Structure formats: structure tokens, C-alpha cells
Phi, psi and omega in degrees: 000137178276097182296323182301315179285318182305316183259013177049051184289135178236133176247135178209181177085204186272110184295342179268352184275169173301153186266133174240127177256126180253124185239128184278167179263189181302136175073008184243188174207182187296339180298338180295346180264011189296337179272350178265323185306312182299331180287339183254339195297331184290322187253344188231149168278124187249127178249126175239151179202167173244133172299150176300127185103352182237157173052229182255029175292169177280101185294338180290346179273358183288136176225122181299323180299315182291316190264013176283350175225163182294340177302323180297320178289324176296324177295324173305313181299311182299318181292325174295316179298319179293318181298327180264358184052049180283145176228131176054038177290155172266122182259118179253111183243130177265134174058238183298335179293339174300318179286326175300321178296321177300314181293318181295321179296327177287324180290322186220072187299335180288342185272328187240120185254352179197157182232139167240122185248110183262112181054054184281157169211120180279341178201129185270340186265133177297150174214165176305123179082001179218132176248114177262345178110347183223144169280164176301324179293320177305312183291320177302315181292321178299314181291325178294318178296319179295321179293317189278331183205079187298317181293320177295318177301316182299315182294324182282320189274329186303313180295329179292315181295316181291324187067205176051060180298343176285351176236066187300338180296334179288317176298323178294319179297317179295319177301315181296324178294315176303313185291337179279350180275137178303124186303321181294320179289323178297322179298319179296314180296320180298317179294318178300324182285300193281346177256005183283158174217101184251019185299318181293331180294331180298326183294339185267356182291128183236008180255158176306134186223133174249128176253121178250122178237164177253162181293328176220127183207112184290338181272320182228083181297166188296334175300327180289315177302318178297319179297314180300313180299315182291333185272331179271116183301130174073010181287162176246139176241138176233127174267110183287149172281075187202155176234164181088181187257000184229065186295337178291345176256319186272334180220062187297325183296313180295319180295313182295321179298317180294318179295314182295324178296317178296314181299320180298325179289344180273342189278000000 
């Protein structure tokens, strides 16, 4: 199987530099990193890809069995790394991809040498002693709404997820990205995302890790960022001067500065 074509892999930047892999979140694609790539391209080899079922990936490769859990998306990451023979790459994951990176690093530790987690959440549902930001009923209703009217859900949720009402074009872009995703494949990815629980996996992370959180984020509140930081041994947390769940789009300068500072410390 041609993994490069399957996952619409794009290579850019400095071919002699250390490798950074940028991974998009639910309902998105690699284009969401377009404001980050120029900040990295001079010094780093940058790898972009689309998960199967997203963006310009090969949709015929989609399997509900494989992608019903985050392990399937992590296998996409590992297979892309293997196809490019990456070693000690820095994996930058937005939202659910932060946890996908954790799983991929455990599957193929020789491939991923550091993690950057942008607005991560290991579990979205509240539990005794843990605040994920949503009740079980909230998530049930979210998934039910997504099942019954995906386009309507996308139009309603995208501006909420993005935040930054002073930049309405960003919410519109996220809505269009959601709407461009095949609804059946999006439903599978949504369930894998919002019903996942990766808290125990965080304890096993042994590579340098940067946690980036926003001051206000309806999807991943600051209690979640604190939990991720406290659970990953030796991790660093930075609270960006940004709001919403997509700081690489709404506050790219602050996001890029934090990522580049972390990368510089690894060299």
C-alpha cells in the first residue's frame, strides 16, 4: 500500500533539518497548519499528512473497524513515520492528535523523540476527581446531534470550538472543513475522539513533552491542561495568550514561538 498517497503526505522545509510532524485534529486536515509551516520551514523538515477519512486522504482505505478507536489513527502515524523512515521526530498534535501522538510514540518509540500537545485532552467526560469539561449526557447529546444532522452540527459547533468571535472567518473556515468531511467517517472519528480515555497512557510518556493550553477553551479547559502536565513526567506547560481550541489558527505567532522555543531546547 502506498502510505504516502493514502495519507496525502506532504514534505516541506529544510531537508537537512530535524523532522517535525504536524498532525491535525477532528474534522480538519493538514491545511490547518499553514500558519505554522513558514515558522518552521527554514530550520526543520516538516511532514504533514491527513488521517484516512480526512482532507485529501484516500477515502477508499477507510475502515470503520480500524478507525473506531484512536489506535487506528495512531497506526496511521506510525505507518507514515515508517514510510519516511523517520527517527526521533518531533510530533506536534492538535486536540485529539495529541493523544494519538502519545499512542504512536508507545507503538514505535524509535520513530518519535518528543511531543508537542496543542490543546490536548485525554478524556472529555467528567468523572469523580477529574474534570474533562463535559458530562456524559453532554457527549451523548453532541454525538446524537452529529448523527442526526451533521451539517447543522458543524455550523453550530465550529464557531464555539474556534472561539474568537472577533475573527468570524476562522469559525467559518472550521465549519467548511467539518462540512467537507464525509459524515459517516466523521461520526466514527467523533466517537473515537469524544469517548476516548487516554489518561493512563500519559503516565507512560518518556520523551520530552510540551503542553500548550489556551486561557479559555471550551473543549479543553485549563484543568485538563494541568492534568496532562502533572501526569506526564517532566513535561513543560505553556499557557498561550490565546482563546479557543485552535491557537495555531487564531494566535499563530504565540503558538509558533512556544513550539520553536521548545524545539530549540531539544537541539
